[in-house]
VOKOL-246408 format. One record per residue (C-alpha): residue in three letters; x negated, y negated, z negated. Coordinates in steps of 0.5 Angstrom, whole numbers, padded with zeros to 4 digits, always signed. Layout:
<nodes>
ALAXYZ
...
</nodes>
This chain:
<nodes>
MET+0005+0174+0164
ARG-0002+0171+0163
MET+0001+0164+0166
LEU+0007+0165+0161
LYS+0002+0166+0155
SER-0002+0160+0157
GLN+0004+0156+0157
LYS+0006+0158+0151
ASN-0001+0156+0148
LYS+0000+0149+0151
ILE+0007+0148+0148
PHE+0004+0150+0141
THR-0001+0146+0142
LEU+0003+0140+0143
LEU+0008+0141+0138
LEU+0002+0142+0133
THR-0001+0135+0135
GLY+0006+0132+0135
LEU+0006+0135+0128
VAL-0001+0132+0126
LEU+0001+0125+0129
THR+0007+0125+0125
GLN+0004+0126+0119
MET-0001+0121+0119
TYR+0004+0116+0121
GLN+0008+0118+0115
ASN+0002+0117+0110
CYS+0000+0110+0114
GLY+0007+0108+0112
GLN+0007+0110+0105
MET+0000+0107+0104
GLY+0002+0100+0107
GLU+0009+0101+0103
PHE+0005+0102+0096
GLN+0000+0096+0098
THR+0006+0091+0099
LEU+0010+0093+0093
ASP+0003+0092+0089
MET+0003+0085+0091
SER+0010+0084+0090
SER+0009+0086+0083
MET+0003+0082+0082
ASN+0007+0076+0084
LEU+0012+0077+0079
SER+0007+0078+0074
MET+0003+0072+0075
GLY+0004+0065+0076
SER+0002+0060+0081
GLY-0005+0059+0078
GLY-0005+0067+0078
THR-0007+0067+0070
THR+0000+0066+0067
ASP+0006+0070+0066
MET+0012+0067+0069
ASP+0017+0070+0063
HIS+0012+0069+0058
PRO+0014+0062+0054
ALA+0009+0056+0054
GLN+0004+0056+0049
LYS+0005+0050+0044
GLU-0001+0046+0041
VAL-0002+0048+0034
VAL-0001+0042+0029
LEU-0005+0043+0023
PRO-0001+0042+0016
THR-0002+0035+0013
GLN-0001+0033+0006
LYS+0000+0026+0003
ILE-0002+0024-0004
GLN+0004+0021-0008
ILE+0002+0015-0011
GLY+0007+0012-0017
ASN+0012+0007-0014
ARG+0013+0000-0017
ASP+0017+0003-0023
TYR+0012+0008-0025
VAL+0006+0003-0025
ALA+0010-0003-0028
ALA+0012+0002-0034
LEU+0005+0005-0035
LEU+0002-0003-0035
ARG+0008-0005-0040
GLU+0006+0000-0045
VAL-0001-0001-0045
PHE-0001-0008-0046
THR+0004-0008-0051
ARG+0002-0009-0058
SER+0005-0007-0065
SER+0007-0014-0065
GLY+0010-0014-0058
PRO+0008-0015-0051
ILE+0002-0020-0049
PRO+0004-0027-0047
ASN+0007-0027-0040
LEU+0007-0020-0039
GLU+0014-0019-0036
GLY+0012-0025-0031
LEU+0006-0022-0029
LEU+0009-0015-0028
ASN+0015-0019-0024
GLN+0010-0023-0020
TRP+0005-0017-0018
ILE+0009-0011-0019
ILE+0016-0011-0019
ASN+0018-0016-0014
ARG+0013-0012-0009
GLY+0017-0007-0007
ALA+0015-0007+0000
GLN+0008-0005-0002
TYR+0010-0001-0008
GLY+0016+0003-0006
LEU+0023+0004-0009
GLY+0029+0000-0007
CYS+0031-0005-0011
ASN+0038-0006-0015
PRO+0042-0012-0012
TYR+0047-0011-0017
SER+0043-0011-0023
SER+0044-0019-0024
TYR+0048-0024-0021
SER+0042-0027-0018
ALA+0039-0021-0015
ARG+0033-0022-0019
ASP+0031-0015-0018
CYS+0031-0016-0011
GLY+0026-0022-0011
GLY+0032-0026-0008
ASP+0032-0021-0001
VAL+0037-0016-0002
ALA+0034-0012+0004
ASN+0029-0010-0001
ALA+0035-0005-0003
ASN+0033-0001+0003
LEU+0026+0000+0002
ALA+0023+0007+0001
TYR+0022+0011-0005
ARG+0015+0011-0005
THR+0010+0008+0000
ASP+0003+0010+0002
ASP-0003+0006-0001
ASN-0005+0000+0002
THR-0010-0006+0001
VAL-0004-0011+0000
ARG-0002-0007-0006
GLU-0009-0006-0009
SER-0010-0013-0009
PHE-0004-0015-0012
ARG-0005-0009-0018
ILE-0012-0012-0019
GLN-0009-0019-0019
PHE-0005-0016-0025
CYS-0011-0013-0029
GLU-0015-0019-0028
ASN-0010-0024-0031
ALA-0008-0019-0036
LEU-0015-0017-0039
GLY-0017-0025-0037
MET-0013-0026-0044
ASP-0016-0024-0051
GLU-0009-0021-0052
GLY-0010-0016-0047
VAL-0016-0014-0049
ASN-0014-0013-0056
ALA-0008-0010-0054
ILE-0012-0004-0051
LEU-0017-0004-0057
GLU-0011-0003-0062
LYS-0010+0003-0059
ILE-0017+0006-0060
PRO-0017+0008-0067
ASN-0024+0009-0071
ARG-0027+0005-0066
GLY-0034+0002-0067
ALA-0036-0005-0065
ALA-0039-0003-0058
PRO-0036+0002-0053
SER-0039+0009-0054
ALA-0037+0016-0050
GLU-0032+0018-0054
THR-0028+0011-0054
ALA-0029+0010-0046
LYS-0025+0017-0046
GLN-0020+0014-0050
VAL-0019+0007-0046
TYR-0019+0012-0039
GLY-0014+0016-0042
LEU-0009+0010-0043
PHE-0009+0009-0036
TYR-0010+0016-0033
ARG-0005+0021-0036
GLY-0007+0028-0036
ASP-0014+0031-0035
GLY-0019+0027-0038
PRO-0025+0023-0035
SER-0031+0027-0032
ASP-0038+0027-0035
LEU-0040+0023-0028
VAL-0034+0017-0030
VAL-0036+0017-0037
SER-0043+0016-0036
SER-0042+0011-0030
LEU-0038+0007-0036
LEU-0043+0007-0041
ASP-0048+0005-0035
LEU-0044-0001-0034
ASP-0044-0002-0042
ARG-0051-0002-0042
ALA-0052-0007-0037
LEU-0048-0012-0040
ALA-0051-0011-0047
ALA-0058-0012-0043
LYS-0055-0019-0041
ASN-0053-0020-0049
GLU-0046-0020-0047
THR-0042-0019-0054
ALA-0039-0013-0056
PHE-0032-0016-0054
GLU-0034-0018-0047
ARG-0036-0011-0046
TRP-0030-0008-0048
ARG-0026-0013-0043
ALA-0031-0011-0038
LEU-0030-0003-0039
ALA-0022-0004-0040
LEU-0022-0008-0033
GLN-0026-0003-0030
VAL-0021+0003-0031
CYS-0015-0002-0030
GLU-0018-0004-0023
SER-0019+0004-0021
PRO-0014+0006-0017
GLY-0013+0014-0019
TRP-0009+0013-0025
GLN-0003+0011-0020
LEU-0003+0018-0017
GLN+0003+0023-0019
</nodes>
């Protein structure tokens, strides 16, 4: 009986030991499986560099919006200058010739395609019908500004050009003043009036010419030329 009880104890001990070992192996297997699944999840969610989600769209470079300043094309510039330099008795001498030379036939610099059917000679296209395909507007450029300044200097180089401006300034005195400077400015700049800084700059120019004993007429010419050559009145 004692031997039988001893064998039963040994069998029970072996069974218990086997059960414990089996449980331990199962726990180890579960731990290993958990770690493997975790690494697989990480590989799916991380890119080759370990930082980028492969399912996430690539980031695009942010481009800030830009806005270009719109300036008048050749029709706008020519129409405004034609109005400024036309007197009650008619346009100043050779006004249309100056406009054609420095503005209208310079579509590549000012913008606005020409009309090849405007005349048999395609005069509006300056002899080149390819100008019919020009953009409606162009960006400001140095060549354009040089042409415009040439027009101002030629138109105001004539006394008739100065008189055309003076005719449009009622109740003016012999020499420029703050009020008449604003009126000359308004002939070119349609809309808001000049700032105090602009008016004071024009009057400083007039005082400098007066100190050199320039005549009132020449001071008017210089003031009008300064405004005509400034580029801001082309903005739309």
